[in-house]
BARODO-635727 format. One record per atom (N, C-alpha, C): x, y, z. Coordinates in steps of 0.02 Angstrom, whole numbers, plus 50000, padded with zeros to 5 digits. Last residue first. Layout:
// BARODO-635727
XYZ...
***
This chain:
// BARODO-635727
451645386453364451695386253438451155381753467452475382253220451815382453252451895381653327453555391553123453505386853178452835387653213453345392252948453285395753013453185390653068454505382752850453825383752874453825387852939455465381652707455445384052776454715385552794456015369152601455455373452619455495375152693457055365952467457035366352540456495371252560457385356552327456905361152358456925360452433458575356652190458255353452247457855358752285458395360352012458565361852081458265356952130457995362151880458655359251893458875359951965456725367851874456855361751835457505358351854456805379751945456455374051975456635367551940457485387851851457785386351916457475380051945456555389151748457195385851735457535383651800455585396351818455425389951788456055385951776456255408251854456025403551904455885396651876457705415351798457065412651774456825407151821458975418351841458425422351867457735419551849460615411751869459925410951845459435415651881462025413351801461735416151863460985416751849462815399351724462295404351725462155406851796464615398651722463965395451730463445401051732466145398251623465635401451665465055396651676467955396351604467255395251586466795398451638469345395651621469045401751594468315401051573469875385351688469895384851615469515390651582469625388151819470325388151797470415386851723468215386951825468545393351838469255393451807468005373151802467725378251757468095384851764468675367951914468915366351847468645371351796467905373552021468625374752014468875373451944466615370952053466715376052001467465376951985466555361852157466295359652092466355364952037466925361752289467445363252239467205361752168465785360552366466385363152398466905365352346464615354552332464745361152303465355364552335464395343352404464585342352333464755348952299465085344852569464595346752518464855345252448466075342852656465665337052641465145338552588466655355252679467025350452638466645344052622465785369852663465745363452699466095358052656465635381152595466245380552634466265374152674464965381652429464935379552498465625379652531465275385252299464795389352336464825387752411466995384452244466305382252249465905386652295468165390852176468115383952198467395381552200468015403652111468625399752104468565392452125466455405852021466845406452082467465402052076465575414851895465975409051914466365410751978464245419651782464655420451841465075414251853463195427951662463695422951680464055424851745461435428751618462085431751634462545426451664460165425551575460715420851559461395424051571459285435451599459175429151634459725424051622459665445951515459825446451586459745439751622460065450051383459885443151399460005442051474460395463051378459995460651322459765453351333461225465051485460525467051493460095465451432462355454151546462135456951482461395458551487463685452551646462955453551649462735457451588464865442551709464705446051646463945446451642466045440151835465345441051818465295444951752467065430351933467025433651868466285434051850467855431952091467285429752051467375433051983469115434652122468735431052172468055428852145470565434552030469845435852026469445431552074471835432052156471625433952088470885435352087473255425152246472585427952239472445429852167474435418252245474145420052310473425422552304475225405352160474755410852155474415411952223476865402352161476255399952192475765405752197478025399952054477585405552070476915402852095479665395552071478985392852067478505398052094480945400452092480645401152025479975397752017481645401152210481605394652178481265394852110481565414452259482185412052228482095405552189480065423352213480465419352260481055416352222478775435052208479405432952179479815429252232477095429952236477705432952262478295430552220475685433552126476125429052164476715433052192474065434152048474675437152075475035432552124473255434651909473425429351956474085431251989472155442751823472705444651869472795439251922471725444251681471665438351722472235438451773472375456151638471665456251658471505450251702473965456651723473575455851663472845455851685474615457651849474445463751811474255462551738475355441851849475285448151885475135453751835474385430251748474995432551782474845438951819473745415951655473695422451687474355424251720473465398351697473705403751654473615410351691473965385551811473505390851789473855395751742473845369451881474235373851838473755379151810473235367352045473095367651974473625371751939473255356852197473445362652155473255361652081471515359252247472075360052202472655355652224470975364152403470755362652334471325364152287471025357452572471255361852518470985359552450470465347052651470215353952657470425358452598471075334852614470365335152629470095342252625472445336852597472035334252540471285334852551472795342152730472825346152669472395343352612472935334652842472255336752824472225340752759474295332352852473845326652854473155328452828474855345352855474975340952798474475335252795473985359652893474235353452922474265348252866473355368852816474075369852826474395363752860472015366652820472385363152768473135364352772471475375552906471665369052934472065364952884471245386352815471695387152873471925380452903471375380952643470965381552704471435382452763471885387052489472065384352554471565386052608472045382252330471585386152371471615383152442473445383952234473105379352279472685383652326474135386152071473735388752127473455382952168475615390151974475075385851996474715388852056476895390151868476365394751890475755390651909477775381451812478025385451869477475389751900477175374951708477595370951752477795374751815476535384551631476125380351675476535376051723477565389651553477305393651608476915389351657478935378951508478245381251500477985384551563480255375651454480135380351510479425383251506480615368151348480275364651403480065369251460481325376251267480665374251243480265370451296482585377151327482095382451339481385380551316483355363451397482995365551336482495371051352483885359351517484315363251472483965365851410482805361151663483165357451612483495362151562482245368351767481795365351718482145361451663483255372651858482575371351881482175367051833484415374651785484435370451845483745368251866483925383451689484215376951669484225372151727483575394051772483045390351736483305383651711484825398551817484335396151865483785392051831485425402451695485735397151735485225394151784484535412851662484595406951619484905401151657484755421951767484085419251755484125412851713486085425551754485885421751813485205418551803485975432851634486395426851638486205422451697485135443351676484915438651624485325432251627485935449651772485285446751792485045441751741486995454351694487115449651748486475445951767486275463351615486605457551584486755452251635485855472551712485355468851673485655462751639487095477251761486605474051807486105469851768487675482551645488015477251682487515473551727486775492551607486895486851563487225481051599486885501551718486255498151702486375491951660488445498751805488005502251759487365498351749489355500351961489015496451910488555500851868490875505852006490185508152002489845504651944492095499552122491835500752055491095502852059492535496652250493025499452203492755500652133491535490752329491795497352348492215500652293490085483252319490725483152283491025490052289488925486152383489365481352417490035480652381488155494152304488535497452358488985492752396488045494152139488045489352194488475492052250487105505752048487735504252081487635499352138485775507852017486165503051977486805501052012485195517952094485105510952115485535506052077485305530152035485805528352085485765521052107485065530851859484775529351924485315527351974485425533851731485815536851784485515535651854484505527851647485195525551644485605528051703482965522951657483375528051690484105525751695482225512651611482375517951563482855523151592481955504951722482435502351673482645507751623480925511451785481605512551810482125510051762479745507251716480005514151712480735514751731479245494751738479235497251669479585503951661479455493451881479745488851832479785491751762478765502351967479465503651948479685499651886477515497651998477565503751958478265504551929477825486852079477495485552014477545491651969478355493552190478785489152150478475487852081477205499952236477765503952211478215499652167476425490552293476245492752226476795496852195477465478252381477125484752374476915486052302478255467152400477535466652415477155473052407479565470552379479245466352329478485465852339479845477252500479785481052438479415477052384480045466252584479475470652594479325474752532481235461452531480635457152531480005461252539482025472352562481915470452492481295466052486482035472052700481705477652667481575476152593482745459952718482065460652743481695466352708484015462052652483575456352636482855457652656484375478852593484465473252638483925468052625484385490052510483835489052556483975483852610485565489652431485405495452473484895493852527485465476752377486085478852410485965484952454484215475652314484335472052377484955474552414484075482352191483825485452252484045482052317484705475152085484675482452085484525485352154484575461752102485255464352092485275472052094483165460952114483595458752169484285461852162482715465351989482515468952050482995467252108483335455451907483485462651898483315466651961482695444251958483405444951971483645452051957481365446851914481515445851985482255447051999481545447551775481305453351812481485452751886481945434351747482395439951732482195446151773480805427351782481435425851816481925431651806479875432951694479785433951766480425432351805480415428851567480315435851585480285436851660480365414851567481005418251562480945425451588478985413051579479435409751626480115413251627478465419951468478345422551536478785419351589478955411751355479225418451371479075420851441478215400251338478885399751366479115406551393476535394251357477005399551337477675398551373475595385351400476145382651360476635387951336474675393351474475025387751506475635385351467474955410951439474575404751435475005398951460475145425251431475355421251489474925414951492475755436651305475265431851331475575427651387476615445351241476405447051309475915442151340477085440851123476575446151120476315448151188478745436751079478215436551130477735442351122479895436151009479275434450973478655434651019480875438951103480775443651047480115442351010480825427751188480625434251212480465439051156481315417551105480645416951134480395423751157482595422951081482115422051025481405421351051483165422151208483035428751178482545428251120483315408251219482865411851264482685418651236484285406251123483625403151115483105406651158485345413151182485065415651119484375412651105485575404951294485365411851303485055414751240486005393251230485385393151269485115400251279487205398051172486665395251130485995395451167487705413651251487755406551237487175404251194488175430151190487735425451225487865418251205488835440051125489215436451176488795431051211487985446451042488505442251011488875438051063487175454451120486895448151095487425443551065487345462451257487785461251199487605454551171485905471251317486315465251312486775465551251484995481251319485575482051363486035475951361483925477451243484365482651216484985483751259483215469051326483655466051276484145471151248482485478451403482955473851434483465471251384481695484751306482175488751345482705484251377480935473651264481355477251217481895481351253480245470651383480725465851355481195469351306479385481451393479905480651443480445475951417478555478551287478955484651284479525484351335477945466751334478365466551273478805472751266477235471951454477815467551459478235467151394476065479151420476665482751439477295478351436474955471951401475085477151351475745480551362474835454651425475085460951451475205465751394473485443251420474015446751384474195453451416472415435451455473055434151488473635438251460470685437451487471265439251445471905438651485469455435151539469955429851548470605431351511468735445651497468845445251569469335439651587468655442951359469065448551383469215447851458467735432651351468425431451330468885436751359466605439751395466845433951433467555432051415466475448651291466655451351357466915445651402466095439651191466735443251184466955446351249464855435151245465395430451230466065434051227464055446551253464225442851313464825438351302464785458751140464235454551164464495450551224465205473751054465315469151109464685465151124465515482050945464995476850939465085471550993466555490650929465915493450952465345488450942468325490750967467725488250934467105491250965469405496551033469535493350968468905491050932469205501151159469215506151105469225502951036469345489451233468695492651229468665497651172470735486551217470225481851193469545485351185471335497951274471495495951206470945491451177470795497451403470595502951358470765501351286471425485651450470695486351449470475491651400472795488751439472515483151401471755483751395472885499451528473075500351458472775494851415472505493351648472115498951621472255499851547473535484051667472845481751654472425487251623474685493551673474645487551631473935485451615474955504751750474485505551695474335499151657475055499651924475305502251861474785501851806473975505252060474335500152024474555502851956474185517652188473865514952128474305509752094474015523352317474485517952304474235514052243473825541352319473645534452336474185529652316473095557752304473655553252316473415546252336472155564552170472135561852238472695556852249472595579152097472595571952085472655568452152471865594052068472095589952124472025582552105471265602251974471995602351980472285597952034469935598751983470135605452005470895605752017470485582351984469885586551988470105593252018471465571451879471405576551931470735580251926470985554351842471215561051824471105565851882471385540151947470935544351908471275551051891472575526751935472395533351962471905537051917471955509751939472405514951917472145521751939471125499251960471515501652017472045506651997470425499051843470905493651854471385495751909468825502851781469325503951833469765497851837467725511551667468135505851687468545507851748466385514851554466765516651613467155510451633465955520351388466095515151437466415518351498465765531051297465295525451300465535519351339466345543251280466705537451252466345530851264465555552151351465515552151278465845546051247464845544051498465325548251462465265547351386463885540851607463705541351536464185545751496464875547351731464205544751717464045546151644466215546051841466025547051771465335543751762467295552951969466715549151945466625550251871468155557752119468165555852048467555551752029467355569252230467635562552218467635561152143466695580952246467385581452222467705574552212465515577652304465485580052235466175580652204465825575452437465785569652392465755571752318467025587652492466335585552482466315579852431468495584352587468175586152524467455583752522469315591752724468895586252699468505588552638470885596152758470295598852726469905593052696471855595952905471545592352850470955596252823473305597552998472755601152967472495597552905474425591053044473765588853067473195591753027475635596153015475445590252977474745587752995475755606453106475705608153035475455602252994475965601053232475305603853216475215605353143477095594653277477155601653255476485604953239476945581253314476995586353367476945593453342476995571753217476385572253256476375577953305477545571853056477705574453122477065575453162477355556252962477275563452973477465565253045478145545452851477885546252919477915553652937477685548052677478165547052732477805547652799476735551052589477105544852575477585543252632476225563352616475945557752654476245551052635476985577852635477025572052592476815565852631476565594252633476525588252676476485582152631476485604452541477145602652567477145596652612474925610952591475445610552540476115608952573474005600752709474305607052688474815605852633472985587252643473435590152691473655597052666471295583252605471925586152585472325588252646470225568652582470465574452618471125576852590468725559052564469375561252540469575567652576467905545852611467965552752634468665555152617467315535452478467795537052531467785544352548467215530352305466955531552372467515533452420467015535152141467515533452191467235535152260465855528552029465985533552080466535530852126465275526251862465685524151919465805530051965464035520451742464355525251786464835522051835462745520351619463355517451646463685522651690461075517151561461545521251599462155517251620460095509551500460665511751460461155516051496459115503851573458925509851536459495512651494459685493851646459295491851587459085497751545461355499451697460655497651706460305496251639462835499251801462525499151735461805497151742464275503951897463545503651889463355503251815465495502452029465315502451958464565501051950466495510952137465865507252133465595508152062468025509752198467705511952137467075507752129468325514152370468115509352318467945513052254469075515552523469025518552457468885513352404468035508852658468655509852620468525513652555467435524652714468005520152704467725513152699466225530852697466815534852715467465531052703464825530052602465405526052620466005530552633463775537452554463785536152626464425532652649463805537952417464065543752453464115542552528463095526652379463825526552373464135532152415461785531452396462045525952438462805525752438461735541052297461645543152366461885537752415461865532952183462385537852199462335539952272460615526152190461245522552194461815527152215459705536352171459685532352232460365528952243460095540152041460175544852097460165541252164459725529051966460435530951969460555535552028458475519852062458685524452009459435525752016458215511552165457685511952114457895516352056459215500152264459105506552228458545505952176459695490852351458965491652347458785498052309461045491152362460745484752341459985485052336461325503752407461545502052339461245495452315460715503052536460485507852485460695505852415461445493152604460725492252593460495496752535462655499552605462595493452564461865491652554462355510652689462625511552621462505505452578461905505052810461455509452771461685510052699463065497952848462435494452837461975498652793464065508452858464145502552815463485499352797464385521252905463695519752883463685513552838465305529753024465275523652983464545521952969466115545353035465505541353046465475535552998467915543753053467325546653022466705542453039468915536453113468855543553131468245546953101469095523953067468955524453138468845531753159469335526352930468785522052950468595523053023470515534052919469865537252909469295532952937471795532853033471415529252982470715532152979473405534653091472775538253081472415535053022474475527853206474155526753141473475530153138475985533553282475265532553283475005531653212477435528953362477155530353297476405528653299478675534153480477995531553467477745533653398480305528753484479885534353461479185531653446481025517753509480795521353568480335527153549480715503253408480895510253414480625513253479480365490353381480765491453441480925498853453479175480753323479345487853319479695489853384478745467953343479385468853308479595476153303477485468653400478045466453442478725467853409476335480853387476795476853346477405475053386475625488653477475265483353440475725478553403476355498653531475985494353578475695488253543476805505153420477305501853462476975497053511475705511853368475895505453338476395501653381474435519253453475165519053449475375512053426472935524553366473295520053411474055520253400472805542453326472595535553324473015531253370472945556053345472985553453277472735546253272472905558553478472405561853437472395559153366473345541653533473435548953529472865552053489473235528453642472935531353582473035538953585473945513653707473935520953705473645523253639473315499453791473495502753728473445510253734473675486353875473505493253892473765497553835473125469753872473445475253836473205481853863473365453953937473055460453949473465465853913472965437653897473455442953886473085449653895472655422653992472435428653957473005433653951473745408153971473335412854010473145418853968473565396253834473935399653887473475404353924472875391253726473365386953756473795390353809471945401553689471725394653698472225390553739471765417053762472195412753722472055405553739470945432453757470935425653783471315421053735471405448353792471395443353739471445436453770470765463453840470935456853865470865451853807471265480453843470985474853805471225468253836471035497253880471215490653907470865485253867471695512053823471185506953812471435500253838471985528553862472195521653876471605516953866472485542953776471915538753797472175531653807473805553153837473585547753794472925544853821473645570353875473645563453898473455558653841474755582453802474075579853811474115572553833475685597753801475645590553811474925588453827475245610453676475555607953736475475600453744474645612553556474375616253614474675613853680475205604153467475335611253457475085615453515475785590853578475355593553525475515600953516476625576753644476635583853627476145585353570475925565753768476275567053705476175574353686476005555453916475805561553881476215562353816476535545153982475825544553967475555550853935477825548154016477725544253955476985543153938478435562254074477825558254083477665554554019479525569654044479395568654115478795564054128479535570853907480105567553939480005566254014478125566553819478345571053871478935567753907478455560153653478235559453723478485565153766477895563353499478445565253544478195564953615477475552753358477315556853415477945558353456477355551753190477825550553244477665555453301475995545253103476265551053138476755548753191475345539652948475715538153009476015544553037473745537652873474345541652883474675539452948472635531252755473015529752816473635534252817472105532552632471675534552689471985532652756472425534752471472795534852534472325537152590471575523552357471725530152385472085529452452471145512152295471865512652311472055519652335469905507552255470105514252234470865515152241469515491452199469825495452251470065502052222467875489252127468595488152127468875492352184466225481952115466725486452143467425484352124464525483052053465115479352077465625484352102462865480851989463385484752021463945480152045461455483151882462005478951908462515483551940459645483751859460315486651862460805481551890458465476251828458495483451817459195486351817458515463051862458305464651794458375472051777460015463651960459335461051948459145463051877461535460852052461155463051993460445460351997463065463952148462385461652136462095463952070464175464452284464105463752212463405461252198463915465052417464355470252389464365470052313462295461652487462855459852444463255465852420461915461052662461775463852596462395462852552462365455052780461665454052759461505456452689463785445152812463545451652788462845450852759464345432952840464115436952896463855443752876465405432952704465155428852760464965433452817464795443552573465315441652620465005437352675463875438852427463875440952497464525439052532463185443552279463775440152307463895443052376461465441652218462045445052247462605440452268460055446452139460545440952138461205444052161458465451852188459185453352183459575446752184456885459752199457285454252173458005456352168455305464352268456035464952267456345458752237453975462252295454175469052276454935469852270453775448552323453315451952277453545458852255455505442852315454885443952352454405447452304456965433652297456395436552262455795436852309458725431952290458125433152331457575436152288460085421852273459585425352234458955425852277461815421552314461115420052331460655424552291463495416352342462985419052298462285416952322464835421752434464275416952435463725419952393466595424552414465895426252401465425420352407467905419752445467625425752478466865426052473468075401752468468195408152437467805413752470468555391452612468135393452555468315400252528470095395052546469555390152541469195389852608470765408952453470685405052514470165399752499471705422052377471335415852373471315412252440471445439552393471855433752409471435427352408470585446752255470635445552327471095439652337469855457052141470465453152154470585452752229468275456252060468675458752116469265454152132467745458451912468105452851943468555455451999466445462451799466785463951862467135457651887465425470351675465925465251692466295467351755463945472951583464305474451645464795468751659463205480651447463535474551470464005476551527461685488151390462275488351433462545481351447461225485751218461065485751289461715485651329461425483151084461225489951105460945490151176461995471551043461265471451052460995478051080463355475151037463025472150978462265472750983463885490751105463705483751111463295481451051464105504351107464685500151093464525492651100462905510751140463205512051074463795507551057462655505951279462325503151220462645504651152464225504751372463585507951356463305505251291464985493651482464965496051412464265498651397466035493851614465325493851597465265497251529467255484751703467085489351649466345488451632468485481251824467785481651806467715486351747469655472251925469465475351862468715476151859470705473652074470095471852038470055475251969471485470752232471425474952172470745474052140471355465552370471975467952340471865472752282470845459852530470655462652465471265466152435471515445152614471415452352606471185454152536470725430252682471125433552631470985441052626470945424052842470465426852795470835431252746471985420652922471595415152894471045417452846473485429752890472795429752914472415423952883474715431152837474585425152877473875424752903474645443352772474805437452733474625431052771474385451952879473875451152827474005444852787475585450452952474945448852983474405447652931476525455152859476535448152881475875446052912476165468552851476125464352791476115456952811476465472352982475775472652958475685468252897477865470052987477405466753034476695466653008478405478152886478505470852886477985467352928478005491052925477795488352861477845480752860478625491753052477905492953044477665489552981479975489753025479615484653064478865485553059480405501452967480255495752923479865490452960480815511453046480105510953035479905504852995482165509753045481835510953109481095509753102482905509152934482555503152952482185503853019482995521752864483385518352919483045512252943463765570151616464005573651556464495578051587464075569551746463435568751709463505571551641465775571451727465185572651768464575572451722467125560951707466585564351671466005565351718468815556251690468265558551733467755562051690469755541851650469475548251630468855549851672471085535151736470375534451724470085541351708472665535551649472225537551704471495536551685474145529851614473465528451592473005529851650475245533851692475145536751626474435535651600475905535651828475205533751813474995536851746477115540351864477115534251824476405532251802476905551251945477115552651877477135546351833476555550952078476045548952029476265549751957477555552952164477115558652153476595557152099478325541652162477875542552219477425548652212479205535052073478575537952048478075539452103480445529952099479875526352128479205529252105481545536952063481355531352019480725527752043481725545552169481495548352104481245542752058482275540652282481565539552273481295542452208483575544352287483445537152278482705535652268483495557652315483715555652248483545548352234483195559152451482645559252402482855557052332484185547552553483985554052525483475553452470484565536252622484905537752559484725544552529483895535752747484555532652740484925535152678482685542352735483125544152790483835541452780482135536052621482285543152621482785544952674481985522952670482415524252613482615531552610481075525152776481745522552791482225523952733479965529652704480275534052754480975531752769479635518352629479875524352594480215529152643479215509952736479775508052693480065514152658478095516852789478695515852831479305514052789477225516852670477485522952700478105521852744476865502952639477285507052596477615512952632475965496052715476525492252687477055496852656475045505552749475405502352803475985498152779474475509352626474945513852659475355510252712473495501052579474175499552559474695503852594471935493752629472425499152634473115496752613471045483252632471125486852569471735491452570470955478952760471355474752714471455478152647470065487952818470785488552832471195484652781468825483552769469065490252753469815490952764468715470952826468745471552753469035478352734468595474752961469185471052938469265471652863467335481352952467935484952974468565481452952466455471252917466565476752869467195480752887466565464253038466755461052975466895466352922466035473353129466745471353134466995468053071464695473553087465115479553080465855477953084464345460353123464275462653054464725468753042464555460253261464955455853218464935458253146463545468853302464245470853313464705466653268462435461353282462565466553233463265469453242462925444353320462615450653335462765455753280462735426853343462985432453303462575438653320463065416153484462605419953441462955425553404464205402853474464005409053507463585413153459464855386753499464375390953463464195397053505466595384153522465925384153549465475388853509467795373853448467475380453447466765379853474468715363453436468365364553499468035371353504469295359853319469635365053359469285366553425468465349953267469185348753270469525353653317467205356153273467325350053312468075348653319467335366853187467155368153257467335362153299467575359853069468115364053097467975365653171466365354253039466895349753060467465353753092465005364353105465495362553054466055358153082463595357553190464205361653194464695359553139461985357453121462575353653137463185358253139460675368053192461055364753140461665361053166460065374953296459765368653273460215364653226460805386453330460465382553382460275375553359461275390853206461745389453261461425384953313460075393453141460485387853119460985385953173459705404453216459275398453218459655392453192460715413253181460695410753249460225404753257460425416053047461065413053066461005409753134459145422053063459225415853025459875412253041459505433353136459045428553166459095421853129460245440153041460585437453100460155432253136459165443852957459715439552932460085436252990458475452353044458145446253018458665441252992459405462453061459225458353119458865451953098459405467552931460025464852959459855460253018458115472452924458295466752882458945463552905458195483053017457705477753025457885471452985459205491352963459285488153028458825482153035458635494852839459305492052843459415488252908457405500852872457415494252839458095490952844457435508353038457585508452966457565501452936457325508753172456705507653134456815507353059458535511853223458295505053235457635503553199459795520253150459065520753158458785513653163461325520853237460925517753184460185518353200462175524853336461865530153295461405527453241462655513153387462265517453432461905522953393463385508353279462775504953298462345509353343464485517053281464035516953223463365513753240465065513653404464815520453393464325520653335465435500453379464955501953432464655508853423466375502253275465765498453264465235500153316467395509353339467035512553284466375508953270467805499453428467535505653454467135509353400468275489653339467715488153385467385494553410469335496453278468755494453238468155493053283470515499753340469935503853353469315502153312471685492553341471565497253286470975501853298471905482753437472095489553451471925494653398471515470853383471155473253441471305480553456472485469253283471805471253264471395473653324473645466153364473635471553315472915473853302473305455253442473535461453474473455467253426472995445653342472475448153388472675454753420474235443353282473675445753242473155448953288474935438153391475165444353358474595447553318474195426253417474195431753465474425438353434474105414353350473725419953322473765426253365474815405653427475065406853359474715412853327474105403353542474585408853543474885410253474472525397553472473045397953522473535403653510471445397053387472075394353362472635394453414470365402053466470285396153423470945392853407470785412853535470325408253570470245401653532471475419953441471865415853488471425411153528470525427653377470755421653343471135417053391470055439753422469815433753455470015427353419470045454053392470625450453419470435444153455469005460653329469055461253402469635457453433469325456953190469355463953214469385464553290469175442353187469795445853172469815452753204467955435953208468445435753262469055440253249467185435953096466955440153151467475440553208467885426753014467855433852996467665438253056467685414253079468355417153071468325424753060466285413053066466605413053132467295416153129466105412652928465805418052968466155418653035466755400452903467025406652876466745412752913465865391852969466565392052989466885398552965464665393852896464705395752967465435396352991464245391752763464845395852776464925397752850463105383852749463645382852702464295386352723462295387752852462415380552845462975379152795462265401752835462625398752892462765391352881461465403052723462155405552722462555402252777460265398152769460625394252718461355396552711459975408252869459995401052885460415397252834459975420452801460435419352856460525411952872458915417852709459595418952686460105417752741457825417052797458015411152758458735411852732457815430252841457905424852890458135418552853457575436652719458215437752753458345432452807456285432552687456835431152640457505431652675455585438152793455615430852786456185428752740455765451752760456045449052822456095441452819455085453352636455815454052639456115451052703453845440752594454045447352619454795447352630453695428652538453135433152531453285440152558455075421852442454725423252505454165428252492456265411652378455625414752360455205415552424457925410652337457465411152394456835414952372459045400152282458575404852253457975405052301460725396352318460035396552341459635401952306461825386452225461615393352237460885393352260462275373852189462165375252260461975382452275462325371052057462955373152088462855375352160461025368152023461525362752015462205364652042460115377252154460245374952085460825370052083458935375852275459655375752266459805373052196457605385652322457825380852271458585381452265456615388252458457295389352433457445383752383455155396552514455455391052476456145393052450454165399352653454705401952611455075396152578452625403452726453045398152698453545401152648452695418052831452415414052778452895408652756453415423352937452695423952936452365419252887454695418353049454475419552980453715419252980454985415953184455035422853158454975423453083455715399553178455395405153214455445411353171455445386353060455835391953086455405396753127455635369853004455205374653039455635380053071455965362652848456245365252910455745370252939456075349452730455675354452765456005356252831457015346152579456615344152637456235349852666458735350052537458035348352520457675345952582459975352852583459765356252522459055354352500460915354252718460245351852700459995355852641462655349652712462115354652716461465351652692463305335152799463125338652737462605344052749463485327752914463805334352909463585338352848462835315652892462615319852948462865327052940463605310452790462905311952777462625316652830464805308852861464775313352803464055315352788464425299152954464635305752977464595310852921464155288552867463625291052910463795298152933465425286952812464865288652768464275291452808466175283552927466335289652891465745291852847465585271452960465535277053007465675283652972465935263952847465235265252862465145271152909467325263752863467035266852803466305268552816467395256752985467695263452979467385267152920466775244652953466495248853006466745256053000467665240052856466965241452837466635245952889468805238652937468825243352881468115245152859468395228853028468595235453053468565240652997468185218352938467625220852978467775227953004469485216652892468965218552845468365221552882470115212953014470335218952979469795221452931469425201153041469385206653089469575213153056469825193652930469125195252940469035201152988471195192752957470975196052896470235198052902471195185353074471465192153076471225196153015470655173553025470285177153076470525184453079471655169852935470985171252909470595175452960472685167753028472765172952976472085174952948472185157153102472295163553135472365169253085472195147353005471555149353032471625156253067473585146252986473165148452929472495151052955
***
């Protein structure tokens, strides 16, 4: 008995010691939100108030001091995220994660982002405010690196602290630009379908833009050979520890359509979900400048922002700024390729990738006049034919820092437009509204035309010279609208109207969100902050109920079982909503998936079908291809003695959907609630380890919304019928210029990337229930609910 007591006491002592050690470690690891810190290179005392959600409100006597403070507080909350982001473009993830990241590193190291960054930096005016403030921001990051606590991720993975440079900033913008592109997922797939089945099979794909029925109105001031490319790049982006940019909504309502006769601005960029999330919010105020912004990790100026004078945000343009070229090697010399002027030497770039758990990997990459050879970058691309990737970002002058500085420091609509015009890539719809009543949007990017007859949906001929000729368009030809007669501007990644008869090619999303947005905006002229807040959380599809009617019209309703008839009743009464307790979206999405599988998988094969599901083309097809009774895709090519019809495929798919749902969720359709199958978990890279998942990941949560509704919570179609949300609104902002100090914002999880911070996930419940918090500008109100951190100039 005495021994048992002694053992119990030892266990209790050990447990208390363990808990105490953890509490001490947690306290040590927490970001510093109050107190005093001495910093180099600030001239005056600078105060940071952290509000109840951890947003820093920085008050400084000059802009440089504000930027040093911003860099410091940004780093203490997001240093791990900064580290990841700066490592992607130069191919340095393997230094941290080992050989598991080697494919990713090989690919990005070869894209040419580093080379483009170096060239841009060499041409940057070192006396410009953009450069000077960027260096001040980096100084703040590096002072935290020297003095602050290393994130727990650094300690777990053995990451060594290394100073941040302006090269890192440009590399971060370069990765962001690439993640926007859709051509790398689509062009190789379409080329294989064309080569194997012919153009008739692509008529249902709407690749000439004929499915883009709801277009953004323009107003001026009044063979499986190539499939490996698509599969490999899509896989790299999906497995990247940093989420890719995908879509977005934004609308800006002019005074004649608002209740208080002031502009209301709304924006929710759609990005793959991660933990921490994409944006870090910060409010800066100096005697001559104020801005509340959303910042990428490691970026000195915000891509989303507002102050008392104007607001701006972005969506993805989805324009085509990537082309693939099949090169022709010299049969006598594989280091040369054919051009219209004869054979030319490849440029050879040597890259060394350091790998944590093995020896260094040396890459000798070939680069043609069009760009890097993908065969050197993608291990799964076995073709003997070299394919080069041409990307505007690496071929045009890059002015990322100058552009984002300009749009975040504008004094007028013209200033803002001039800043937007500096962006060569990526293609963005930059949205604008101001206190004077102006609304506008501009499509960014260096747009270009090929010769007539060159179809950039396919891999082009790199040797004939005919596919090389490009006509670059002046920025005045970019789609835009400023103060249009209809009193609003919007974007939902849908195609803009043609300019001078030319509709710019791209990988636009279907009309679903655009149609819903325009329906709602056209329906009333008394919008206020509350009603716009409801709209940005809208879960209703304007298209799905019409698709359901087409689907049901192909069924013989008299032959259905009791359960099937119950399911049909839910679908017939459906208004397109995707709320947690709705039944219809569960049935609809299962039916759609099996219709796609039974229609396309037999021709495409398993891998190409999976790739097809990840393209915008698939989203365009759903509402349109069902109407095509004579589509060649209806026939199942694996059944040699018969030719299937549309009705047979759709009826078969419906029957299989009901059987699958009964097996998954039970025999009662009334139990098939959307919330049971539609959920989200915000995943940290280290949270992939089961033991650490509860500590690093946030969730899971049952969530409303769905693919291509305004509350765009997108997922992959999978056989098991559980839709794990991959991404969605990375922030929701509603900025009302009639009450600018009480504008609304929300992030999916929290402000901090430090799992020991109280702000790591304190917004998750609000976000997933469609609520907001204030984006505060009023200093008195800020002080009343904040902790205070004071930066003092270091005394020598």
